[in-house]
C-alpha positions in Angstrom: -48.4 -11.6 -42.0 -51.3 -13.0 -43.9 -55.0 -12.5 -42.9 -55.3 -16.1 -41.8 -52.2 -15.7 -39.6 -53.5 -12.5 -38.1 -56.8 -14.1 -37.4 -55.1 -17.1 -35.7 -53.0 -14.9 -33.5 -56.0 -12.8 -32.5 -57.8 -16.1 -31.4 -54.8 -16.9 -29.3 -54.8 -13.6 -27.6 -58.6 -13.8 -27.0 -58.0 -17.2 -25.5 -55.3 -15.8 -23.1 -57.6 -12.9 -22.1 -60.4 -15.4 -21.4 -58.0 -17.2 -19.1 -57.3 -14.0 -17.2 -54.3 -12.5 -19.0 -54.1 -8.7 -19.6 -51.7 -8.0 -22.6 -52.0 -4.3 -22.1 -51.1 -4.5 -18.4 -48.2 -6.9 -19.3 -46.9 -4.4 -21.7 -47.3 -1.6 -19.1 -45.4 -3.6 -16.5 -42.6 -4.2 -18.9 -42.3 -0.5 -19.7 -42.3 0.2 -15.9 -39.8 -2.6 -15.1 -36.7 -1.3 -13.2 -33.6 -0.7 -15.2 -30.0 -1.9 -14.6 -29.2 1.6 -13.6 -31.9 1.4 -10.8 -30.6 -2.0 -9.8 -27.0 -0.6 -9.6 -28.2 2.1 -7.1 -30.2 -0.3 -4.9 -27.4 -2.9 -5.0 -24.9 -0.3 -3.7 -27.1 1.2 -1.1 -29.0 -1.8 0.2 -26.5 -4.6 -0.2 -22.9 -3.5 -0.6 -23.1 -0.7 2.0 -24.7 -3.0 4.5 -22.7 -6.1 4.0 -19.2 -5.1 2.7 -16.4 -2.9 4.0 -16.0 0.7 2.9 -13.1 -0.1 0.6 -15.2 -2.7 -1.2 -18.1 -0.3 -1.6 -15.8 2.3 -3.1 -14.4 -0.4 -5.5 -17.8 -1.6 -6.6 -19.0 2.0 -7.0 -16.2 2.8 -9.4 -17.0 -0.3 -11.5 -20.7 0.6 -11.6 -20.2 4.3 -12.5 -17.4 3.7 -15.1 -18.5 0.5 -16.8 -21.9 -1.1 -15.9 -24.2 2.0 -16.1 -22.7 3.6 -19.2 -23.1 0.2 -21.2 -26.1 -1.5 -19.7 -27.8 1.1 -17.5 -30.8 1.8 -19.8 -31.5 -2.0 -20.2 -34.4 -3.5 -18.1 -33.1 -6.1 -15.7 -34.8 -9.0 -17.3 -33.6 -8.1 -20.8 -29.8 -8.3 -20.1 -28.4 -11.4 -21.8 -25.2 -13.3 -21.7 -24.3 -11.9 -25.1 -24.6 -8.4 -23.6 -22.2 -9.2 -20.8 -19.8 -11.1 -23.1 -19.7 -7.9 -25.4 -18.9 -5.7 -22.5 -16.2 -8.1 -21.2 -14.7 -8.4 -24.7 -14.6 -4.6 -25.2 -12.3 -4.5 -22.1 -9.9 -7.1 -23.3 -7.0 -4.7 -23.3 -7.3 -4.5 -19.5 -8.1 -8.1 -18.5 -7.9 -7.5 -14.8 -10.5 -4.8 -14.8 -12.6 -6.8 -17.3 -12.8 -9.7 -15.0 -13.5 -7.4 -11.9 -16.5 -6.0 -13.8 -17.9 -9.4 -14.5 -17.4 -10.3 -10.9 -19.4 -7.3 -9.6 -22.2 -7.9 -12.2 -22.3 -11.6 -11.2 -22.9 -10.6 -7.6 -25.4 -7.9 -8.5 -27.6 -10.2 -10.7 -27.5 -12.9 -8.0 -28.9 -10.3 -5.6 -31.5 -9.2 -8.2 -32.8 -12.8 -8.3 -33.0 -12.8 -4.5 -35.0 -9.7 -4.7 -37.3 -11.2 -7.3 -36.3 -8.8 -10.0 -35.1 -11.5 -12.2 -36.0 -15.2 -12.8 -34.0 -17.4 -10.6 -31.1 -19.2 -12.3 -30.9 -16.7 -15.2 -27.7 -14.8 -14.1 -26.3 -13.5 -17.5 -22.7 -13.7 -16.2 -22.7 -17.4 -16.1 -20.2 -19.2 -18.3 -18.4 -16.0 -19.2 -14.7 -17.1 -19.5 -12.5 -14.9 -17.5 -9.3 -13.5 -19.1 -6.0 -14.9 -17.8 -4.4 -12.6 -15.3 -0.7 -12.4 -15.0 0.1 -12.5 -11.3 2.4 -9.6 -10.1 5.3 -11.0 -8.1 7.8 -8.5 -7.0 10.1 -8.9 -4.1 13.0 -6.8 -3.0 16.4 -8.3 -2.8 18.9 -7.6 0.0 20.6 -5.0 -2.1 17.3 -3.3 -3.1 16.2 -3.2 0.5 19.5 -1.6 1.4 19.0 1.1 -1.3 15.5 1.8 -0.2 16.7 2.1 3.4 19.3 4.6 2.3 16.8 6.7 0.5 14.3 6.7 3.4 16.8 7.7 6.0 18.6 10.2 3.9 15.3 11.9 3.1 14.5 11.8 6.8 17.9 13.4 7.7 17.6 16.3 5.3 13.9 16.9 6.3 12.3 15.9 3.0 10.2 13.1 4.5 8.6 13.2 7.9 9.4 10.6 10.5 5.8 9.3 10.1 6.2 8.6 6.3 9.6 6.7 6.9 8.0 4.9 9.8 5.0 3.8 7.7 7.3 2.1 5.1 9.4 0.6 7.8 6.3 -0.9 9.5 5.0 -2.3 6.2 8.3 -4.1 5.8 8.6 -5.3 9.4 5.0 -6.5 9.9 3.7 -7.5 6.5 0.6 -5.4 7.0 -1.6 -3.9 4.3 -1.2 -0.2 3.5 -4.6 0.6 4.9 -3.8 -1.2 8.1 -0.7 0.8 8.8 -2.2 4.1 7.5 -5.2 3.8 10.0 -3.2 2.2 12.8 -4.2 3.6 16.3 -2.1 3.5 19.4 -4.7 1.6 21.3 -4.2 -1.3 18.9 -0.5 -1.7 19.9 0.8 -4.0 22.6 4.5 -4.7 23.4 4.4 -7.9 21.3 1.5 -7.5 18.8 -0.7 -5.3 16.7 -4.3 -6.1 17.7 -6.3 -4.9 14.7 -10.1 -5.0 15.6 -11.0 -5.0 11.9 -9.2 -5.6 8.6 -9.9 -6.9 5.1 -10.3 -10.4 6.6 -11.6 -9.4 10.0 -9.9 -9.2 13.3 -6.1 -9.8 13.2 -3.3 -10.3 15.7 0.0 -9.5 14.1 3.4 -10.3 15.8 5.4 -7.2 16.5 9.2 -7.7 16.0 11.5 -5.7 18.4 12.6 -3.6 15.5 9.0 -2.6 14.6 8.5 -1.7 18.3 11.6 0.4 18.3 10.2 2.4 15.3 6.8 2.9 17.0 8.5 3.7 20.4 10.4 6.6 18.8 7.3 8.2 17.2 5.8 11.2 18.8 2.2 11.3 19.6 -0.2 14.1 19.1 -2.6 15.0 21.9 -6.2 14.2 20.9 -5.1 12.3 17.8 -5.4 8.4 18.1 -3.5 7.6 15.0 0.2 6.4 14.7 1.0 7.7 11.2 0.2 11.5 11.3 -0.1 14.0 8.6 0.1 17.8 8.6 -3.5 18.3 9.9 -4.1 18.2 13.7 -6.7 15.4 13.3 -6.7 12.3 11.3 -4.0 10.2 9.8 -1.6 10.6 6.8 -3.8 10.2 3.8 -1.7 9.8 0.6 1.4 7.7 1.0 1.5 7.0 -2.7 2.8 10.5 -3.4 6.0 10.3 -1.3 6.4 6.6 -2.4 6.7 7.6 -6.1 9.6 9.9 -5.2 11.2 7.4 -2.9 11.1 4.5 -5.3 12.4 6.6 -8.2 15.5 7.7 -6.1 16.0 4.1 -5.0 15.9 2.9 -8.6 12.8 0.8 -7.9 10.4 2.3 -10.3 8.5 -1.1 -10.8 8.0 -1.6 -7.0 4.4 -0.9 -5.6 3.8 -0.2 -1.9 2.1 -3.6 -1.7 5.4 -5.3 -2.8 6.7 -4.5 0.6 4.1 -6.9 2.0 5.3 -9.5 -0.6 8.8 -9.0 0.6 8.0 -9.6 4.2 6.2 -12.9 3.2 9.2 -14.0 1.2 11.6 -13.4 4.0 9.3 -15.3 6.3 9.0 -18.3 3.9 12.7 -18.5 3.3 13.4 -18.4 7.0 11.1 -21.5 7.5 7.9 -19.9 8.9 5.1 -22.5 8.7 2.6 -21.6 5.9 -0.3 -22.1 8.3 1.2 -19.6 10.7 2.1 -17.3 7.9 -1.5 -17.3 6.7 -2.7 -16.0 10.1 0.1 -13.4 10.2 -0.6 -12.1 6.7 -4.5 -12.3 7.1 -5.1 -14.4 4.0 -8.5 -15.9 3.5 -7.2 -19.0 1.7 -4.1 -21.1 2.4 -3.6 -21.1 -1.4 -2.8 -17.5 -1.3 -0.1 -18.0 1.2 1.3 -21.0 -0.6 2.2 -18.8 -3.5 5.3 -17.8 -1.5 6.3 -21.4 -0.9 7.6 -21.9 -4.4 10.0 -18.9 -4.6 12.8 -19.8 -7.0 14.1 -16.5 -8.2 17.7 -15.9 -7.0 17.0 -12.4 -5.8 14.1 -13.7 -3.7 16.2 -16.5 -2.3 18.8 -13.9 -1.2 16.0 -11.9 0.6 16.3 -14.2 3.7 18.2 -11.5 5.4 16.6 -8.0 5.5 19.1 -5.4 4.7 17.1 -2.4 5.7 18.7 -0.3 8.3 16.9 0.0 11.5 16.3 3.5 12.8 15.6 5.1 16.2 13.8 8.4 15.7 14.8 11.5 17.5 12.3 14.0 16.3 12.7 16.2 14.4 15.9 14.6 13.1 17.2 11.1 13.4 20.4 9.2 13.2 21.0 6.1 11.0 21.8 2.9 12.8 23.6 -0.1 11.3 21.8 -2.4 8.8 20.2 -5.7 10.0 22.5 -8.6 10.0 21.2 -11.8 8.3 21.5 -13.7 11.7 19.6 -10.9 13.5 16.7 -11.0 10.9 16.5 -14.8 11.3 16.3 -14.3 15.0 13.4 -11.8 14.5 11.6 -14.1 12.3 11.9 -17.1 14.8 10.5 -14.7 17.4 7.3 -14.5 15.4 6.7 -18.1 16.0 7.3 -17.7 19.7 4.9 -14.8 19.9 
């Protein structure tokens, strides 16, 4: 900088001071400005904890701790640019689903920061960040696969390897289309003769039709005094916590290594669709927020999925501590059950 340039800049600063500006105070405020790390903490405690479900809070907290804080935590809120977000997103390109979730959480967080006056309105740095393409996971059990799963479940029950509660949980997932957490935390007070009346779920209050076979499973389960839950674990209180552990053993023995617990819910929906259940009704049964989510099942073309119209899982009437295996579902019987969903 030349002497003349320095003098010119000094005059500009003096002019700003004359108009009431305080350069030293501005620099001090900038140094004292809250960081992204502080924003993350406040976002979780004052927004997510107040307005979101516990599962959403846990998911957001994981993203914050594992990705946002380590990369951007020391940045001041106003200093984060689109280039910073794009770099973080790009560095996670090998896990596109997680990369997109990180940007989604950051987008919400910076919108809230604008609402709180911590960042200029309309400057969210996640805008125009192009999401990675996500390959939708579609996995449905065919008749033969359902039959294999049923054999493994009930043979494990007969030899005492799995408790009646573990087997019942997976049966109920297939027979109701519920999410894992909904069955895991199911209470007896939510059950009527014809429906599961869930007071709260991922999408709010839900009323789920209860086929006769599902009721038979529930009716055979022993209750524990003082414990309100249906799917019980080893401890006197609470419910069964980790169904993933037995599921890994069960699916391996059934030759279904690529099948997730959530795919049992997909299988229920595929059976319902191929048996002619109206998409609008299925949307309510499944608890989908948007009809577009339900319509994914309306275009099933895979031969194995088409054959899944008849559920081949064996029904089972429990007689604790052991149980006897009943005959598998007939196709006609399963179609009758699905039609009952409409009547209910």
